[in-house]
N, C-alpha and C positions, 0 to 999 in steps of 0.2 A: 504494499499499499504506499503510495507516494503522497506525503502530506506537506503542504506548504504552510508554514506557520508565520502569519503576518503579525509582527510584533514591533513595538516601540521600546527598545532596550533602555532608553534614556528617560522614560516616564518616572516621575518622582515617587509615586505610589506604586510599589512593587506588587501589591495585591492583584492588580490587573494582569500582570505578566504571569504570576503564579497560577491564577485561575485558568488561563489559557494553556499554561504548561501542563497542568494536571489533565486537562482535556486532551491535549496532544499525546500525553503519555498513555491515557486510556485507549485512544484510538490506535496507537502504535502497538499496544500489547495484544496481539492476536496470535493464537497458537498455530494457525495455518498460513501465515503470511510474514514475509520479511519486511520490516518497516524501513522507510526512507523518509526522514524528516529534515526539511531545510528551513531554518528561520530566515525571514526576509524583512529587511527594514527599508521602507521607502523614505528617503531623505529629501525634503523639499529644499531647493536651492534657488535663491533669487537670481534672475537673469542667467539661467542655465544655458539657453540656446546659444548666445554669443560665445560662452565659454567653450562649448563643444565645438563650435565652428572654428574658433581662433586658436584654442589651446587644448586639444584633446588629451595631451599628456597631463595637464592640470586636472582634468576630469578624472583620470585614472588615479592620480595622486590623492585627490579628495576622496575617492571611493575607498582606497586602501586605508587612509587615515580614519575614515568613519568606521570601517570594518574592525580595525584594531580597537578603537574606543568601544564599539558595540560589544565585541567579544569580552572585554573586561567587565562591562556592565552585566552581561549575560552569565558570567561565571558563577555568581552567587546562586542564581536560579537553577542552573543545570547541575550544580554540585549537589543541591538538596533534592532535586527532582530528577531522577535518572530517566532519561528518555531514550528508548531503543532506536538505533539507526540515526542518531543525530548527526547532521552534516554541518560544515562550516557556515557561518553567517553570510548571506548574500545581501549586498547593498544596491538599491536602485535609486539613482539620482533623478529627481523629477522637478520641473519648474514649479515654484510655489504659487499658491493662490488658486489652484484649479483642482478641486476635489474629484471631479469626473475624470480628469486626465490621470490623477494619481491612482484611482481605482482601475482604470483601463490598463494602465501600465502593469499593474499587479496581475490582472486577469490575463493579459497577453503573455506575461512571463510564465504564469501557471500553465497555460496551454503549451508553451514552448518546451517546458520540462515534463509535460504530460502528467501533471499532478492530478491525483484522484479527488482531492478536497483542499480548500483553503480554510484554515482555522484562524478566526479573528475575534478579538474581544470587542465588546460593544462600546466602550468609552474609556477615557483616561483623563487625568487632570491636565489642565492647560500648562504649558511650560515649553520645553525644548521643541516638542512637535505636537501638532493638533490633529494629525492625519488619522489616528486610530481611535477617534471618538465615535459615538453612536452614529453620527451623520455619515462617517466613512463606511461603517458596516451597512448602513441603509443604502448607500450609493452602490456598494457591491451587490446588495440584494437586488437592486433595480437592474443592474447591467451585466452581472456575471452569468456566463453560461458554464461555469465550472461550479461543481457542488460546493456549498459553504457549510461550515460548522461554526456557529456564532455563539460565543460564550459570554454570559453575564457574570460580572465579578461576584455576584451574590451566590453563585453556584456552590453547593456543598460537595466538595470533591469526594467525600467519603462514600457517596452513593454509587460512584462508578457508572457503568453503562449497563446495568443489569435489567433495566426496564426501558422500553421504547414506547412512547405514546405516538400513534400514527393517525392523525386526523385525515379523513378522506371524504370525497364526494362520490366514491365508487365509479369514477370514470376510468377509461382504458389507460390514460396517462398515469393516474394515481395507482392503478394496479401494477404497472410496470415499476413504479417507484417502490411499491410494496414488495415486489420480488427482490429488489436490491436490499431492502430492509431485512428480509429473511436471510439473504446471503450474509449480511453483516452480523445478524444476531446469532446465527447458528454456532460459529466457533467460540463466541463469547457467552453462549448459553443465556442470552437475554430473553426476557419475557416481552411479548408484544401485546399492547392494548390497541385495538382498532376502534377509533372514535368517529362517530358521525353526528353532525348537528343537523336536525331537520330544518330546512330553509323556508318555513312559512312565516311571513311577517304578520304579526297580530295587529290587525286594523279593526276599527269599529264595525265595518261592513262584514269582515270575515267572522268576527265574533258573533254577530247577529245570525249570519248564515249557519254557523255550526249549531246555534241554539234553536233556530226555527226550522231548518230543513234537514231531515234525516239523511238525505242523499249526500250532502256535504260531509257530514260526520262519517258516513260509510266509506266514502272515497278516501278520506283522511286515514281512517283505520286500516284500510286495505293498503294504502301507500306505506304506512308505518310497518305493517307486517312484511311487505316486500323488502323494505330496507333492513329490517331485522334479519330476514333470511339471507340477504346478501352479506351482511356483516358476519353472520355465523358461517357462511360459506368460505369467506376469506380466513376466518379463524381456523376452520377445519383444514384449509390448505396449509396453514402454518403448522398445525399439529401433525399433519402427515409428513411434513419435512423434519419432524423431531423437535419442534419448538413448543414452548408454553405460549398460549395465545387466548385472548378473550375479546369479545366485541361489546361496545357500549354505545347505545343510541340515546341522544338527548332529544326528547320529543316535546320539550317545553316550547310553546308558541312564543314567538318574539325573541328578541335578543340576537346579538351578532355571533358569528362563528368564533371570532377572537375572544369574546367574553366567555363563551362556553369552554374554549380550550384553556384559557387562563384559570377558570374556576376549577377544572378537573386537575390541573397541574399542581394546585395547592395541596391536593391530597395524595400526590404521587411523587416518587423520586425518579431519577433517570434522565432521559432526554426526550425531546420532541422531534419527530421526523416528518417532513411534509414535502409533497411534490411541488415543484416550481411551476410546472405547466399543467393546469387541470381545469376543472369546471367551476361551478358556483362557489364552492367552499374555499378553494385555494386560488382562484383566478385573481384574487386581490392581493396575491403575494407581492406584487409590485406596488401595492397600495396600502390600505389601512390594516388589513388582517395581519400580515407578517410584521409590519412596523410596530403594531401594538404588542405582539408577542415578543419581538426583539427588545422593546423598551421595558416591558412589565414582567415578563416571565423570568423566574430565577433559574429555570432549567436551560441547558444548551439547546439551540435550535439547529437541526440538520436540514438544509435545503437540498433536495435531490432533483436533478434534471434527468427525467426518464427518457427524453428525446433530445440528446445533445445536438443533432443536426438541425432540428427545428429551432432550438435555442440559438444556434449559430446564425441561422438565417434571420431571426428576429434581431439579433445583435447587429448584423450587417445593415438591416433596415434602419436601425436607430442611428448608425454612423452616417448613412446616406442622408437621413433627414437632418 
C-alpha cells in the first residue's frame, strides 16, 4: 500500500502531526501488504516562478534546506510512533497564496508516484505554514481524484481501525467502493456497519399525506422494506467474505445525511468510509455533506473513488473550466 502523508512538520502544535501519524501507522500495518509511506511537505514560497526560471539551482538548494529542517522536526514524531515503510521526506515548492494550486500540486505528485491514498489532517495552528488547515483538506476533497484519508486531531488513536462505518445510497458506484472497503477490512479483521439514511424530506404536505392517505404510508413502508433488504444483502456479502458486518437504516423523516452520520459516529469508534462519486446521499461530497463530516466528526474520514477514470475526466473538466 502506497501512502502519501501530507504533513506540516513545522506546525507549533504537534498534536496534529501525531494524530495523522497514528492514522498512517494504522493504515500501514497490514498483514498482507508491504507499506510504503512518504511524508510530503508543501512549502509555499513567494515569487517562486521567477526563481525557477532564473535560478533553478537556488530552487534545489531551498528544497534541500527545507528537507533537512523538516527531517529534524519530524524526528520526535517518528521516534515515538514507529511507522512501517517510512520513506525520506519529500518537499514540494509551491507559489504562495493559491490554495487550489497547492492542492493540485500534491494531487499531481500523488498520481505520479501512484499513491493509493493521501493522508491529511484537517487543520493546524497558524504559524510557519497555513496550507494544512481545514480549508486545505476541503480543497483536496473538492479536487482530488486520489483517495483521501482525512484525520481530525480529536481522533482517539486507541480505537485503531477495527470498525468501519460505511454510509451508502446503494448506488452501483457506492457498491464498488464497498468492495474496496471489504478488501481493506479483511486483513485487519475490521467490522463493517452499512448505514443508510432515508432521503425523505419532512414537509407539511408530506406529513398530511402520510396521515390522510393510506397509499402514501404503504408506499413508504414498502420502500423502507426494500432498503432494509438491500442493506442486509450487502451485509451478507461481507459475511460471506469472512467479515463481521451489519446494516442500519435511519428511517426518521427529515434531517440531513450528514446529521445522521454524525449522530451515529458519536456512539461508535473506528473510521468513516464514503464513496466520492455516488447518488443522493454522497453526491454532496463536494458540498455540504463531506464538509460537515470533515469539520465535526472526531473519526477519520476515508474518501474512496470507485471510478478513478470518471474522476479523472471530471478533474480535466474542472481544469478546462
